[in-house]
PyMOL Python script that loads the backbone (N, CA, C, O; Angstrom):
from pymol import cmd

cmd.read_pdbstr("""\
ATOM      1  N   MET A   1      -3.075  87.006  70.155  1.00  0.00           N
ATOM      2  CA  MET A   1      -2.567  86.998  68.862  1.00  0.00           C
ATOM      3  C   MET A   1      -1.231  87.731  68.838  1.00  0.00           C
ATOM      4  O   MET A   1      -1.100  88.775  69.477  1.00  0.00           O
ATOM      5  N   VAL A   2      -0.235  87.213  68.120  1.00  0.00           N
ATOM      6  CA  VAL A   2       1.072  87.836  68.019  1.00  0.00           C
ATOM      7  C   VAL A   2       1.062  88.706  66.774  1.00  0.00           C
ATOM      8  O   VAL A   2       0.736  88.210  65.696  1.00  0.00           O
ATOM      9  N   PRO A   3       1.398  89.952  66.877  1.00  0.00           N
ATOM     10  CA  PRO A   3       1.505  90.817  65.703  1.00  0.00           C
ATOM     11  C   PRO A   3       2.503  90.286  64.756  1.00  0.00           C
ATOM     12  O   PRO A   3       3.450  89.624  65.180  1.00  0.00           O
ATOM     13  N   GLU A   4       2.343  90.545  63.437  1.00  0.00           N
ATOM     14  CA  GLU A   4       3.281  90.004  62.452  1.00  0.00           C
ATOM     15  C   GLU A   4       4.689  90.531  62.657  1.00  0.00           C
ATOM     16  O   GLU A   4       5.667  89.848  62.351  1.00  0.00           O
ATOM     17  N   SER A   5       4.792  91.772  63.186  1.00  0.00           N
ATOM     18  CA  SER A   5       6.142  92.259  63.429  1.00  0.00           C
ATOM     19  C   SER A   5       6.819  91.483  64.564  1.00  0.00           C
ATOM     20  O   SER A   5       8.033  91.276  64.551  1.00  0.00           O
ATOM     21  N   GLY A   6       6.019  91.061  65.541  1.00  0.00           N
ATOM     22  CA  GLY A   6       6.541  90.154  66.604  1.00  0.00           C
ATOM     23  C   GLY A   6       7.768  90.590  67.309  1.00  0.00           C
ATOM     24  O   GLY A   6       8.623  89.762  67.624  1.00  0.00           O
ATOM     25  N   THR A   7       7.904  91.932  67.587  1.00  0.00           N
ATOM     26  CA  THR A   7       9.136  92.357  68.220  1.00  0.00           C
ATOM     27  C   THR A   7       9.018  92.502  69.728  1.00  0.00           C
ATOM     28  O   THR A   7      10.022  92.807  70.372  1.00  0.00           O
ATOM     29  N   GLY A   8       7.876  92.305  70.317  1.00  0.00           N
ATOM     30  CA  GLY A   8       7.658  92.465  71.747  1.00  0.00           C
ATOM     31  C   GLY A   8       7.986  91.163  72.536  1.00  0.00           C
ATOM     32  O   GLY A   8       8.296  90.125  71.951  1.00  0.00           O
ATOM     33  N   ASP A   9       7.908  91.259  73.837  1.00  0.00           N
ATOM     34  CA  ASP A   9       8.159  90.178  74.710  1.00  0.00           C
ATOM     35  C   ASP A   9       7.083  89.149  74.702  1.00  0.00           C
ATOM     36  O   ASP A   9       5.905  89.488  74.587  1.00  0.00           O
ATOM     37  N   ILE A  10       7.456  87.865  74.824  1.00  0.00           N
ATOM     38  CA  ILE A  10       6.543  86.719  74.797  1.00  0.00           C
ATOM     39  C   ILE A  10       6.710  85.978  76.105  1.00  0.00           C
ATOM     40  O   ILE A  10       7.840  85.699  76.507  1.00  0.00           O
ATOM     41  N   PHE A  11       5.627  85.649  76.782  1.00  0.00           N
ATOM     42  CA  PHE A  11       5.667  84.998  78.073  1.00  0.00           C
ATOM     43  C   PHE A  11       4.744  83.818  78.185  1.00  0.00           C
ATOM     44  O   PHE A  11       3.645  83.814  77.633  1.00  0.00           O
ATOM     45  N   TYR A  12       5.203  82.802  78.914  1.00  0.00           N
ATOM     46  CA  TYR A  12       4.406  81.656  79.294  1.00  0.00           C
ATOM     47  C   TYR A  12       4.362  81.685  80.799  1.00  0.00           C
ATOM     48  O   TYR A  12       5.409  81.664  81.446  1.00  0.00           O
ATOM     49  N   VAL A  13       3.164  81.733  81.382  1.00  0.00           N
ATOM     50  CA  VAL A  13       2.988  81.803  82.848  1.00  0.00           C
ATOM     51  C   VAL A  13       2.303  80.553  83.354  1.00  0.00           C
ATOM     52  O   VAL A  13       1.264  80.119  82.856  1.00  0.00           O
ATOM     53  N   GLN A  14       2.959  79.980  84.402  1.00  0.00           N
ATOM     54  CA  GLN A  14       2.434  78.766  85.040  1.00  0.00           C
ATOM     55  C   GLN A  14       2.759  78.857  86.485  1.00  0.00           C
ATOM     56  O   GLN A  14       3.446  79.788  86.905  1.00  0.00           O
ATOM     57  N   SER A  15       2.294  77.931  87.262  1.00  0.00           N
ATOM     58  CA  SER A  15       2.635  77.847  88.720  1.00  0.00           C
ATOM     59  C   SER A  15       4.000  77.247  88.939  1.00  0.00           C
ATOM     60  O   SER A  15       4.461  76.451  88.121  1.00  0.00           O
ATOM     61  N   SER A  16       4.626  77.588  89.970  1.00  0.00           N
ATOM     62  CA  SER A  16       5.923  76.959  90.336  1.00  0.00           C
ATOM     63  C   SER A  16       5.820  75.588  90.932  1.00  0.00           C
ATOM     64  O   SER A  16       6.842  74.968  91.226  1.00  0.00           O
ATOM     65  N   VAL A  17       4.588  75.079  91.126  1.00  0.00           N
ATOM     66  CA  VAL A  17       4.397  73.774  91.770  1.00  0.00           C
ATOM     67  C   VAL A  17       4.781  72.638  90.856  1.00  0.00           C
ATOM     68  O   VAL A  17       4.938  71.509  91.319  1.00  0.00           O
ATOM     69  N   GLY A  18       4.940  72.904  89.546  1.00  0.00           N
ATOM     70  CA  GLY A  18       5.347  71.834  88.584  1.00  0.00           C
ATOM     71  C   GLY A  18       4.688  72.059  87.261  1.00  0.00           C
ATOM     72  O   GLY A  18       3.985  73.050  87.062  1.00  0.00           O
ATOM     73  N   GLU A  19       4.908  71.160  86.373  1.00  0.00           N
ATOM     74  CA  GLU A  19       4.360  71.260  85.060  1.00  0.00           C
ATOM     75  C   GLU A  19       2.840  70.930  85.068  1.00  0.00           C
ATOM     76  O   GLU A  19       2.424  69.963  85.705  1.00  0.00           O
ATOM     77  N   PRO A  20       2.023  71.735  84.363  1.00  0.00           N
ATOM     78  CA  PRO A  20       0.606  71.406  84.251  1.00  0.00           C
ATOM     79  C   PRO A  20       0.461  70.041  83.572  1.00  0.00           C
ATOM     80  O   PRO A  20       1.209  69.734  82.644  1.00  0.00           O
ATOM     81  N   TRP A  21      -0.439  69.264  83.996  1.00  0.00           N
ATOM     82  CA  TRP A  21      -0.713  67.940  83.492  1.00  0.00           C
ATOM     83  C   TRP A  21       0.477  67.023  83.636  1.00  0.00           C
ATOM     84  O   TRP A  21       0.463  65.936  83.058  1.00  0.00           O
ATOM     85  N   GLY A  22       1.540  67.408  84.395  1.00  0.00           N
ATOM     86  CA  GLY A  22       2.657  66.547  84.660  1.00  0.00           C
ATOM     87  C   GLY A  22       3.674  66.438  83.536  1.00  0.00           C
ATOM     88  O   GLY A  22       4.625  65.662  83.633  1.00  0.00           O
ATOM     89  N   THR A  23       3.479  67.221  82.451  1.00  0.00           N
ATOM     90  CA  THR A  23       4.435  67.156  81.340  1.00  0.00           C
ATOM     91  C   THR A  23       4.748  68.525  80.784  1.00  0.00           C
ATOM     92  O   THR A  23       3.862  69.380  80.781  1.00  0.00           O
ATOM     93  N   PRO A  24       5.944  68.783  80.318  1.00  0.00           N
ATOM     94  CA  PRO A  24       6.296  70.102  79.781  1.00  0.00           C
ATOM     95  C   PRO A  24       5.869  70.317  78.304  1.00  0.00           C
ATOM     96  O   PRO A  24       6.575  70.967  77.533  1.00  0.00           O
ATOM     97  N   THR A  25       4.722  69.765  77.944  1.00  0.00           N
ATOM     98  CA  THR A  25       4.267  69.876  76.557  1.00  0.00           C
ATOM     99  C   THR A  25       4.102  71.314  76.062  1.00  0.00           C
ATOM    100  O   THR A  25       4.469  71.621  74.928  1.00  0.00           O
ATOM    101  N   THR A  26       3.554  72.196  76.902  1.00  0.00           N
ATOM    102  CA  THR A  26       3.339  73.553  76.484  1.00  0.00           C
ATOM    103  C   THR A  26       4.639  74.262  76.222  1.00  0.00           C
ATOM    104  O   THR A  26       4.731  75.078  75.305  1.00  0.00           O
ATOM    105  N   GLN A  27       5.637  73.966  77.006  1.00  0.00           N
ATOM    106  CA  GLN A  27       6.973  74.579  76.774  1.00  0.00           C
ATOM    107  C   GLN A  27       7.510  74.130  75.436  1.00  0.00           C
ATOM    108  O   GLN A  27       8.081  74.949  74.715  1.00  0.00           O
ATOM    109  N   ALA A  28       7.359  72.901  75.074  1.00  0.00           N
ATOM    110  CA  ALA A  28       7.815  72.407  73.771  1.00  0.00           C
ATOM    111  C   ALA A  28       7.025  73.082  72.657  1.00  0.00           C
ATOM    112  O   ALA A  28       7.587  73.383  71.604  1.00  0.00           O
ATOM    113  N   LEU A  29       5.761  73.320  72.862  1.00  0.00           N
ATOM    114  CA  LEU A  29       4.965  74.007  71.822  1.00  0.00           C
ATOM    115  C   LEU A  29       5.349  75.466  71.714  1.00  0.00           C
ATOM    116  O   LEU A  29       5.359  76.022  70.615  1.00  0.00           O
ATOM    117  N   MET A  30       5.673  76.113  72.860  1.00  0.00           N
ATOM    118  CA  MET A  30       6.158  77.489  72.818  1.00  0.00           C
ATOM    119  C   MET A  30       7.488  77.560  72.023  1.00  0.00           C
ATOM    120  O   MET A  30       7.710  78.493  71.252  1.00  0.00           O
ATOM    121  N   ASP A  31       8.360  76.556  72.228  1.00  0.00           N
ATOM    122  CA  ASP A  31       9.579  76.500  71.419  1.00  0.00           C
ATOM    123  C   ASP A  31       9.319  76.394  69.955  1.00  0.00           C
ATOM    124  O   ASP A  31       9.946  77.089  69.155  1.00  0.00           O
ATOM    125  N   MET A  32       8.385  75.516  69.578  1.00  0.00           N
ATOM    126  CA  MET A  32       7.975  75.344  68.194  1.00  0.00           C
ATOM    127  C   MET A  32       7.390  76.641  67.574  1.00  0.00           C
ATOM    128  O   MET A  32       7.690  76.998  66.434  1.00  0.00           O
ATOM    129  N   ALA A  33       6.573  77.303  68.349  1.00  0.00           N
ATOM    130  CA  ALA A  33       5.885  78.484  67.836  1.00  0.00           C
ATOM    131  C   ALA A  33       6.790  79.714  67.769  1.00  0.00           C
ATOM    132  O   ALA A  33       6.714  80.481  66.809  1.00  0.00           O
ATOM    133  N   PHE A  34       7.629  79.910  68.758  1.00  0.00           N
ATOM    134  CA  PHE A  34       8.348  81.180  68.856  1.00  0.00           C
ATOM    135  C   PHE A  34       9.907  80.991  68.800  1.00  0.00           C
ATOM    136  O   PHE A  34      10.636  81.965  68.610  1.00  0.00           O
ATOM    137  N   GLY A  35      10.397  79.747  68.964  1.00  0.00           N
ATOM    138  CA  GLY A  35      11.837  79.558  69.055  1.00  0.00           C
ATOM    139  C   GLY A  35      12.219  79.380  70.526  1.00  0.00           C
ATOM    140  O   GLY A  35      11.655  80.048  71.392  1.00  0.00           O
ATOM    141  N   PRO A  36      13.172  78.488  70.819  1.00  0.00           N
ATOM    142  CA  PRO A  36      13.506  78.167  72.184  1.00  0.00           C
ATOM    143  C   PRO A  36      14.083  79.348  73.020  1.00  0.00           C
ATOM    144  O   PRO A  36      14.064  79.262  74.248  1.00  0.00           O
ATOM    145  N   THR A  37      14.559  80.369  72.446  1.00  0.00           N
ATOM    146  CA  THR A  37      15.145  81.462  73.207  1.00  0.00           C
ATOM    147  C   THR A  37      14.335  82.762  73.052  1.00  0.00           C
ATOM    148  O   THR A  37      14.779  83.833  73.466  1.00  0.00           O
ATOM    149  N   SER A  38      13.145  82.646  72.451  1.00  0.00           N
ATOM    150  CA  SER A  38      12.335  83.825  72.127  1.00  0.00           C
ATOM    151  C   SER A  38      11.259  84.105  73.120  1.00  0.00           C
ATOM    152  O   SER A  38      10.522  85.074  72.939  1.00  0.00           O
ATOM    153  N   TRP A  39      11.110  83.309  74.180  1.00  0.00           N
ATOM    154  CA  TRP A  39      10.031  83.521  75.151  1.00  0.00           C
ATOM    155  C   TRP A  39      10.581  83.283  76.509  1.00  0.00           C
ATOM    156  O   TRP A  39      11.655  82.706  76.678  1.00  0.00           O
ATOM    157  N   THR A  40       9.809  83.751  77.519  1.00  0.00           N
ATOM    158  CA  THR A  40      10.258  83.685  78.901  1.00  0.00           C
ATOM    159  C   THR A  40       9.207  82.962  79.776  1.00  0.00           C
ATOM    160  O   THR A  40       8.020  83.285  79.712  1.00  0.00           O
ATOM    161  N   LEU A  41       9.638  82.013  80.567  1.00  0.00           N
ATOM    162  CA  LEU A  41       8.783  81.345  81.519  1.00  0.00           C
ATOM    163  C   LEU A  41       8.729  82.110  82.804  1.00  0.00           C
ATOM    164  O   LEU A  41       9.759  82.429  83.398  1.00  0.00           O
ATOM    165  N   LEU A  42       7.515  82.409  83.240  1.00  0.00           N
ATOM    166  CA  LEU A  42       7.238  83.070  84.494  1.00  0.00           C
ATOM    167  C   LEU A  42       6.352  82.237  85.385  1.00  0.00           C
ATOM    168  O   LEU A  42       5.692  81.317  84.902  1.00  0.00           O
ATOM    169  N   HIS A  43       6.316  82.531  86.678  1.00  0.00           N
ATOM    170  CA  HIS A  43       5.449  81.758  87.638  1.00  0.00           C
ATOM    171  C   HIS A  43       4.540  82.727  88.337  1.00  0.00           C
ATOM    172  O   HIS A  43       4.950  83.829  88.701  1.00  0.00           O
ATOM    173  N   PHE A  44       3.292  82.317  88.529  1.00  0.00           N
ATOM    174  CA  PHE A  44       2.259  83.078  89.189  1.00  0.00           C
ATOM    175  C   PHE A  44       2.794  83.649  90.481  1.00  0.00           C
ATOM    176  O   PHE A  44       2.581  84.818  90.804  1.00  0.00           O
ATOM    177  N   GLU A  45       3.494  82.799  91.216  1.00  0.00           N
ATOM    178  CA  GLU A  45       3.875  83.159  92.602  1.00  0.00           C
ATOM    179  C   GLU A  45       4.967  84.287  92.676  1.00  0.00           C
ATOM    180  O   GLU A  45       5.110  84.923  93.721  1.00  0.00           O
ATOM    181  N   THR A  46       5.709  84.526  91.609  1.00  0.00           N
ATOM    182  CA  THR A  46       6.828  85.452  91.693  1.00  0.00           C
ATOM    183  C   THR A  46       6.887  86.524  90.626  1.00  0.00           C
ATOM    184  O   THR A  46       7.791  87.360  90.648  1.00  0.00           O
ATOM    185  N   LEU A  47       5.977  86.524  89.719  1.00  0.00           N
ATOM    186  CA  LEU A  47       6.068  87.498  88.613  1.00  0.00           C
ATOM    187  C   LEU A  47       5.578  88.907  89.041  1.00  0.00           C
ATOM    188  O   LEU A  47       4.812  89.052  89.993  1.00  0.00           O
ATOM    189  N   ASP A  48       6.043  89.926  88.312  1.00  0.00           N
ATOM    190  CA  ASP A  48       5.623  91.330  88.452  1.00  0.00           C
ATOM    191  C   ASP A  48       4.551  91.595  87.416  1.00  0.00           C
ATOM    192  O   ASP A  48       4.871  91.749  86.237  1.00  0.00           O
ATOM    193  N   SER A  49       3.289  91.655  87.812  1.00  0.00           N
ATOM    194  CA  SER A  49       2.184  91.760  86.820  1.00  0.00           C
ATOM    195  C   SER A  49       2.253  93.078  86.050  1.00  0.00           C
ATOM    196  O   SER A  49       1.881  93.101  84.877  1.00  0.00           O
ATOM    197  N   ASP A  50       2.705  94.157  86.646  1.00  0.00           N
ATOM    198  CA  ASP A  50       2.819  95.407  85.942  1.00  0.00           C
ATOM    199  C   ASP A  50       3.834  95.254  84.795  1.00  0.00           C
ATOM    200  O   ASP A  50       3.568  95.735  83.694  1.00  0.00           O
ATOM    201  N   ALA A  51       4.971  94.609  85.013  1.00  0.00           N
ATOM    202  CA  ALA A  51       5.929  94.374  84.007  1.00  0.00           C
ATOM    203  C   ALA A  51       5.451  93.426  82.933  1.00  0.00           C
ATOM    204  O   ALA A  51       5.727  93.612  81.748  1.00  0.00           O
ATOM    205  N   LEU A  52       4.699  92.359  83.382  1.00  0.00           N
ATOM    206  CA  LEU A  52       4.168  91.404  82.455  1.00  0.00           C
ATOM    207  C   LEU A  52       3.190  91.984  81.472  1.00  0.00           C
ATOM    208  O   LEU A  52       3.266  91.719  80.273  1.00  0.00           O
ATOM    209  N   PHE A  53       2.264  92.783  81.982  1.00  0.00           N
ATOM    210  CA  PHE A  53       1.219  93.399  81.161  1.00  0.00           C
ATOM    211  C   PHE A  53       1.604  94.834  80.796  1.00  0.00           C
ATOM    212  O   PHE A  53       0.858  95.774  81.069  1.00  0.00           O
ATOM    213  N   SER A  54       2.744  94.987  80.194  1.00  0.00           N
ATOM    214  CA  SER A  54       3.261  96.314  79.797  1.00  0.00           C
ATOM    215  C   SER A  54       3.171  96.515  78.290  1.00  0.00           C
ATOM    216  O   SER A  54       2.820  95.588  77.560  1.00  0.00           O
ATOM    217  N   ALA A  55       3.482  97.705  77.825  1.00  0.00           N
ATOM    218  CA  ALA A  55       3.462  98.040  76.406  1.00  0.00           C
ATOM    219  C   ALA A  55       4.462  97.219  75.611  1.00  0.00           C
ATOM    220  O   ALA A  55       4.295  97.062  74.402  1.00  0.00           O
ATOM    221  N   SER A  56       5.491  96.694  76.251  1.00  0.00           N
ATOM    222  CA  SER A  56       6.478  95.978  75.485  1.00  0.00           C
ATOM    223  C   SER A  56       6.153  94.494  75.344  1.00  0.00           C
ATOM    224  O   SER A  56       6.926  93.740  74.754  1.00  0.00           O
ATOM    225  N   THR A  57       5.006  94.074  75.889  1.00  0.00           N
ATOM    226  CA  THR A  57       4.608  92.685  75.801  1.00  0.00           C
ATOM    227  C   THR A  57       3.707  92.482  74.612  1.00  0.00           C
ATOM    228  O   THR A  57       2.740  93.220  74.423  1.00  0.00           O
ATOM    229  N   ASP A  58       4.029  91.453  73.782  1.00  0.00           N
ATOM    230  CA  ASP A  58       3.192  91.092  72.597  1.00  0.00           C
ATOM    231  C   ASP A  58       2.252  89.944  72.891  1.00  0.00           C
ATOM    232  O   ASP A  58       1.125  89.927  72.397  1.00  0.00           O
ATOM    233  N   PHE A  59       2.701  88.966  73.703  1.00  0.00           N
ATOM    234  CA  PHE A  59       1.972  87.737  73.869  1.00  0.00           C
ATOM    235  C   PHE A  59       2.158  87.166  75.241  1.00  0.00           C
ATOM    236  O   PHE A  59       3.284  87.072  75.729  1.00  0.00           O
ATOM    237  N   VAL A  60       1.059  86.778  75.883  1.00  0.00           N
ATOM    238  CA  VAL A  60       1.030  86.084  77.200  1.00  0.00           C
ATOM    239  C   VAL A  60       0.192  84.846  77.155  1.00  0.00           C
ATOM    240  O   VAL A  60      -1.005  84.939  76.886  1.00  0.00           O
ATOM    241  N   TYR A  61       0.752  83.698  77.401  1.00  0.00           N
ATOM    242  CA  TYR A  61      -0.009  82.472  77.560  1.00  0.00           C
ATOM    243  C   TYR A  61      -0.037  82.141  79.036  1.00  0.00           C
ATOM    244  O   TYR A  61       0.999  81.911  79.660  1.00  0.00           O
ATOM    245  N   ILE A  62      -1.249  82.120  79.586  1.00  0.00           N
ATOM    246  CA  ILE A  62      -1.415  81.836  80.999  1.00  0.00           C
ATOM    247  C   ILE A  62      -2.014  80.433  81.159  1.00  0.00           C
ATOM    248  O   ILE A  62      -3.121  80.172  80.689  1.00  0.00           O
ATOM    249  N   ASP A  63      -1.287  79.543  81.816  1.00  0.00           N
ATOM    250  CA  ASP A  63      -1.667  78.152  81.917  1.00  0.00           C
ATOM    251  C   ASP A  63      -2.246  77.852  83.311  1.00  0.00           C
ATOM    252  O   ASP A  63      -1.512  77.793  84.297  1.00  0.00           O
ATOM    253  N   GLY A  64      -3.519  77.673  83.372  1.00  0.00           N
ATOM    254  CA  GLY A  64      -4.174  77.392  84.687  1.00  0.00           C
ATOM    255  C   GLY A  64      -4.732  75.994  84.723  1.00  0.00           C
ATOM    256  O   GLY A  64      -5.623  75.734  85.533  1.00  0.00           O
ATOM    257  N   GLY A  65      -4.282  75.097  83.921  1.00  0.00           N
ATOM    258  CA  GLY A  65      -4.823  73.790  83.851  1.00  0.00           C
ATOM    259  C   GLY A  65      -4.251  72.824  84.892  1.00  0.00           C
ATOM    260  O   GLY A  65      -3.177  73.061  85.446  1.00  0.00           O
ATOM    261  N   SER A  66      -4.960  71.763  85.146  1.00  0.00           N
ATOM    262  CA  SER A  66      -4.559  70.684  85.992  1.00  0.00           C
ATOM    263  C   SER A  66      -4.103  71.210  87.396  1.00  0.00           C
ATOM    264  O   SER A  66      -4.917  71.756  88.140  1.00  0.00           O
ATOM    265  N   LEU A  67      -2.840  71.045  87.735  1.00  0.00           N
ATOM    266  CA  LEU A  67      -2.341  71.374  89.043  1.00  0.00           C
ATOM    267  C   LEU A  67      -2.352  72.882  89.346  1.00  0.00           C
ATOM    268  O   LEU A  67      -2.114  73.279  90.486  1.00  0.00           O
ATOM    269  N   HIS A  68      -2.618  73.697  88.370  1.00  0.00           N
ATOM    270  CA  HIS A  68      -2.426  75.175  88.470  1.00  0.00           C
ATOM    271  C   HIS A  68      -3.764  75.898  88.640  1.00  0.00           C
ATOM    272  O   HIS A  68      -3.782  77.129  88.620  1.00  0.00           O
ATOM    273  N   ALA A  69      -4.825  75.226  88.797  1.00  0.00           N
ATOM    274  CA  ALA A  69      -6.164  75.896  88.865  1.00  0.00           C
ATOM    275  C   ALA A  69      -6.270  76.864  90.049  1.00  0.00           C
ATOM    276  O   ALA A  69      -6.762  77.980  89.881  1.00  0.00           O
ATOM    277  N   SER A  70      -5.827  76.466  91.221  1.00  0.00           N
ATOM    278  CA  SER A  70      -5.910  77.322  92.394  1.00  0.00           C
ATOM    279  C   SER A  70      -5.016  78.550  92.257  1.00  0.00           C
ATOM    280  O   SER A  70      -5.406  79.664  92.607  1.00  0.00           O
ATOM    281  N   GLU A  71      -3.788  78.317  91.732  1.00  0.00           N
ATOM    282  CA  GLU A  71      -2.831  79.452  91.549  1.00  0.00           C
ATOM    283  C   GLU A  71      -3.364  80.435  90.515  1.00  0.00           C
ATOM    284  O   GLU A  71      -3.254  81.649  90.686  1.00  0.00           O
ATOM    285  N   LEU A  72      -3.926  79.916  89.468  1.00  0.00           N
ATOM    286  CA  LEU A  72      -4.515  80.785  88.427  1.00  0.00           C
ATOM    287  C   LEU A  72      -5.692  81.627  89.002  1.00  0.00           C
ATOM    288  O   LEU A  72      -5.780  82.827  88.746  1.00  0.00           O
ATOM    289  N   ALA A  73      -6.557  81.000  89.752  1.00  0.00           N
ATOM    290  CA  ALA A  73      -7.691  81.701  90.324  1.00  0.00           C
ATOM    291  C   ALA A  73      -7.211  82.825  91.250  1.00  0.00           C
ATOM    292  O   ALA A  73      -7.772  83.920  91.209  1.00  0.00           O
ATOM    293  N   PHE A  74      -6.190  82.588  92.081  1.00  0.00           N
ATOM    294  CA  PHE A  74      -5.655  83.568  92.982  1.00  0.00           C
ATOM    295  C   PHE A  74      -5.007  84.686  92.123  1.00  0.00           C
ATOM    296  O   PHE A  74      -5.245  85.865  92.385  1.00  0.00           O
ATOM    297  N   PHE A  75      -4.227  84.345  91.143  1.00  0.00           N
ATOM    298  CA  PHE A  75      -3.551  85.320  90.267  1.00  0.00           C
ATOM    299  C   PHE A  75      -4.561  86.230  89.572  1.00  0.00           C
ATOM    300  O   PHE A  75      -4.369  87.443  89.485  1.00  0.00           O
ATOM    301  N   LEU A  76      -5.604  85.642  89.096  1.00  0.00           N
ATOM    302  CA  LEU A  76      -6.640  86.451  88.390  1.00  0.00           C
ATOM    303  C   LEU A  76      -7.372  87.395  89.366  1.00  0.00           C
ATOM    304  O   LEU A  76      -7.677  88.535  89.016  1.00  0.00           O
ATOM    305  N   ALA A  77      -7.646  86.925  90.562  1.00  0.00           N
ATOM    306  CA  ALA A  77      -8.329  87.754  91.574  1.00  0.00           C
ATOM    307  C   ALA A  77      -7.521  88.935  91.948  1.00  0.00           C
ATOM    308  O   ALA A  77      -8.045  90.044  92.045  1.00  0.00           O
ATOM    309  N   VAL A  78      -6.217  88.727  92.167  1.00  0.00           N
ATOM    310  CA  VAL A  78      -5.309  89.800  92.587  1.00  0.00           C
ATOM    311  C   VAL A  78      -4.985  90.783  91.480  1.00  0.00           C
ATOM    312  O   VAL A  78      -4.780  91.970  91.735  1.00  0.00           O
ATOM    313  N   ASN A  79      -4.937  90.269  90.196  1.00  0.00           N
ATOM    314  CA  ASN A  79      -4.420  91.087  89.085  1.00  0.00           C
ATOM    315  C   ASN A  79      -5.443  91.457  88.007  1.00  0.00           C
ATOM    316  O   ASN A  79      -5.063  91.945  86.943  1.00  0.00           O
ATOM    317  N   ILE A  80      -6.731  91.231  88.267  1.00  0.00           N
ATOM    318  CA  ILE A  80      -7.713  91.454  87.221  1.00  0.00           C
ATOM    319  C   ILE A  80      -7.700  92.897  86.701  1.00  0.00           C
ATOM    320  O   ILE A  80      -7.917  93.108  85.508  1.00  0.00           O
ATOM    321  N   THR A  81      -7.458  93.882  87.544  1.00  0.00           N
ATOM    322  CA  THR A  81      -7.456  95.252  87.074  1.00  0.00           C
ATOM    323  C   THR A  81      -6.306  95.495  86.087  1.00  0.00           C
ATOM    324  O   THR A  81      -6.505  96.104  85.036  1.00  0.00           O
ATOM    325  N   VAL A  82      -5.137  95.030  86.421  1.00  0.00           N
ATOM    326  CA  VAL A  82      -3.980  95.191  85.521  1.00  0.00           C
ATOM    327  C   VAL A  82      -4.204  94.450  84.196  1.00  0.00           C
ATOM    328  O   VAL A  82      -3.890  94.970  83.125  1.00  0.00           O
ATOM    329  N   ILE A  83      -4.744  93.247  84.280  1.00  0.00           N
ATOM    330  CA  ILE A  83      -5.051  92.496  83.063  1.00  0.00           C
ATOM    331  C   ILE A  83      -6.044  93.213  82.127  1.00  0.00           C
ATOM    332  O   ILE A  83      -5.850  93.297  80.914  1.00  0.00           O
ATOM    333  N   GLU A  84      -7.099  93.718  82.747  1.00  0.00           N
ATOM    334  CA  GLU A  84      -8.139  94.412  81.946  1.00  0.00           C
ATOM    335  C   GLU A  84      -7.673  95.718  81.361  1.00  0.00           C
ATOM    336  O   GLU A  84      -8.151  96.126  80.303  1.00  0.00           O
ATOM    337  N   GLU A  85      -6.755  96.381  82.021  1.00  0.00           N
ATOM    338  CA  GLU A  85      -6.240  97.635  81.497  1.00  0.00           C
ATOM    339  C   GLU A  85      -5.299  97.397  80.358  1.00  0.00           C
ATOM    340  O   GLU A  85      -4.764  98.349  79.790  1.00  0.00           O
TER     341      GLU A  85
END
""", "prot")
cmd.dss("prot")
cmd.show_as("cartoon", "prot")
cmd.util.cbc("prot")
cmd.orient("prot")
């Protein structure tokens, strides 16, 4: 949930192997919800999880669908402590 003040960072996380389900639909929806320059696209393979899950973050959408299931499972296994904290 995004706080009404909405002043923190907003992220969409996916794998770098390509768009989930073969289309950039979620990116278009992120643009509609937050504005095209108000969020940041990150990839499981290269992101800094401590920076992602910091006090300055308001919203994180993690996409593990379709082609990204293996990458999501690995990301969760490695970062579950940071996510839960």
